[in-house]
C-alpha positions as CSV (number, residue, x, y, z in Angstrom):
1,M,-0.1,-0.1,-0.2
2,M,1.2,3.3,-0.6
3,D,1.7,6.2,1.6
4,R,0.2,9.8,1.0
5,D,3.6,11.4,-1.3
6,E,3.1,8.2,-3.0
7,L,-0.3,8.3,-4.4
8,K,0.2,12.2,-4.9
9,L,3.4,11.4,-6.9
10,A,1.1,8.3,-8.7
11,C,-1.5,10.1,-9.0
12,L,0.4,13.8,-10.8
13,A,1.9,11.1,-13.1
14,H,-0.9,9.4,-14.1
15,L,-2.5,13.8,-14.9
16,D,0.9,14.7,-16.9
17,A,0.8,11.6,-19.0
18,Q,-3.3,12.9,-19.9
19,A,-4.1,16.0,-19.8
20,M,-2.3,19.4,-20.7
21,E,-0.6,21.4,-18.0
22,H,-3.7,24.6,-17.1
23,P,-3.1,28.2,-18.8
24,S,-2.9,29.7,-15.4
25,G,-0.2,26.9,-14.4
26,H,-0.1,25.0,-11.1
27,Q,0.0,26.4,-8.1
28,G,3.9,25.6,-6.6
29,K,3.7,22.8,-4.1
30,L,0.2,23.4,-2.9
31,A,-2.2,22.4,-6.6
32,A,-1.6,21.0,-9.9
33,R,-4.2,22.8,-12.4
34,Y,-5.0,21.0,-15.8
35,L,-7.2,20.3,-18.7
36,L,-8.0,17.0,-19.5
37,R,-9.3,16.5,-23.4
38,C,-13.1,15.0,-23.0
39,R,-15.3,13.7,-25.1
40,D,-16.6,15.5,-28.1
41,R,-13.1,17.8,-28.2
42,D,-14.5,19.3,-25.4
43,R,-12.1,20.4,-22.4
44,A,-12.3,19.8,-18.8
45,E,-10.6,21.9,-15.9
46,V,-9.8,19.5,-12.8
47,M,-7.4,20.7,-10.0
48,F,-5.2,17.8,-7.9
49,E,-4.5,18.6,-4.8
50,K,-0.6,18.3,-3.7
51,G,0.2,19.6,-0.9
52,P,2.3,17.9,1.7
53,K,-0.7,18.6,4.8
54,T,-3.9,17.8,2.8
55,P,-5.4,14.9,1.5
56,A,-4.8,13.6,-2.7
57,N,-7.9,15.7,-3.3
58,F,-9.5,16.1,-6.8
59,W,-11.2,18.3,-7.7
60,V,-14.2,18.9,-10.9
61,A,-17.3,20.5,-11.7
62,H,-20.5,18.7,-10.8
63,T,-22.1,18.6,-14.2
64,R,-19.3,16.0,-15.1
65,V,-19.1,13.6,-13.2
66,G,-23.2,12.8,-12.4
67,G,-23.3,9.5,-13.4
68,L,-20.0,8.8,-11.8
69,I,-21.4,9.9,-8.0
70,D,-24.3,7.8,-8.4
71,K,-22.5,4.6,-8.5
72,P,-20.8,3.2,-5.1
73,G,-16.8,3.1,-4.6
74,L,-15.3,6.4,-4.7
75,H,-15.2,8.8,-1.6
76,F,-16.3,12.4,-2.7
77,Q,-17.7,15.9,-0.8
78,S,-20.0,18.5,-2.8
79,S,-18.9,21.7,-2.7
80,P,-21.6,24.2,-4.0
81,A,-21.2,27.4,-5.4
82,S,-23.5,29.0,-2.8
83,A,-21.4,27.5,-0.2
84,L,-18.9,30.4,-1.3
85,F,-18.2,33.8,0.3
86,A,-20.1,32.5,3.4
87,A,-17.5,32.4,5.8
88,K,-16.0,35.9,6.9
89,G,-12.4,35.9,7.8
90,S,-11.1,38.4,11.0
91,N,-11.4,41.4,9.1
92,G,-15.0,40.9,8.8
93,K,-15.0,40.2,4.9
94,P,-16.2,37.4,3.5
95,I,-13.3,34.2,2.2
96,Y,-13.6,32.7,-0.5
97,G,-13.8,28.9,0.8
98,R,-12.2,27.1,-1.2
99,H,-9.0,25.8,-2.1
100,S,-7.5,29.0,-3.7
101,A,-5.9,27.2,-6.6
102,L,-9.4,27.1,-8.0
103,K,-10.3,31.0,-8.2
104,S,-8.6,31.3,-11.3
105,M,-10.1,28.4,-12.8
106,R,-12.9,29.7,-15.4
107,E,-15.0,26.3,-15.4
108,L,-14.4,25.6,-11.6
109,G,-13.8,28.6,-9.5
110,H,-17.4,29.7,-8.8
111,A,-19.3,26.3,-10.3
112,D,-20.7,23.5,-8.1
113,L,-17.9,20.9,-7.8
114,I,-17.4,17.7,-5.9
115,C,-14.2,17.3,-4.6
116,F,-13.0,13.5,-4.7
117,K,-10.7,12.1,-1.8
118,I,-8.0,9.7,-3.6
119,T,-6.9,6.8,-2.0
120,T,-5.8,4.4,-5.3
121,A,-4.5,5.5,-8.1
122,A,-7.1,3.2,-9.8
123,E,-10.0,6.1,-8.5
124,L,-8.1,8.5,-9.9
125,D,-8.3,6.4,-13.1
126,R,-11.7,5.8,-12.5
127,I,-12.7,9.9,-12.5
128,L,-10.2,10.8,-15.7
129,N,-11.8,7.6,-17.7
130,H,-15.7,8.4,-17.1
131,L,-14.5,12.2,-18.4
132,Q,-12.9,11.3,-21.4
133,G,-16.0,9.3,-22.3
């Protein structure tokens, strides 16, 4: 069984092989942003959390994984757009409420998202295969 660092490296290798870096680039040691080629020449924005203090989280638009999340076997959390800016920072101003790397992504920044908690590289492959149709 892989430890978290090995899992993240394996996931990044899969993403590097199947997707291209997002025009906004990766976010240093914390996140990797990608464009994934999908059905009908469409491209989906996806983001993978690669930081040392977080689980291997994989973010994607809810509209792209509807049929996948209805099936058992994947661990995920819904992140609705309606919850953005719901909390306030110490200065009293609303805060974004998601990983900051998502904010600059056109498709993901302000949409309803699904955050998959990846525990094996096979889970990531299952999601990528679904997205690529």
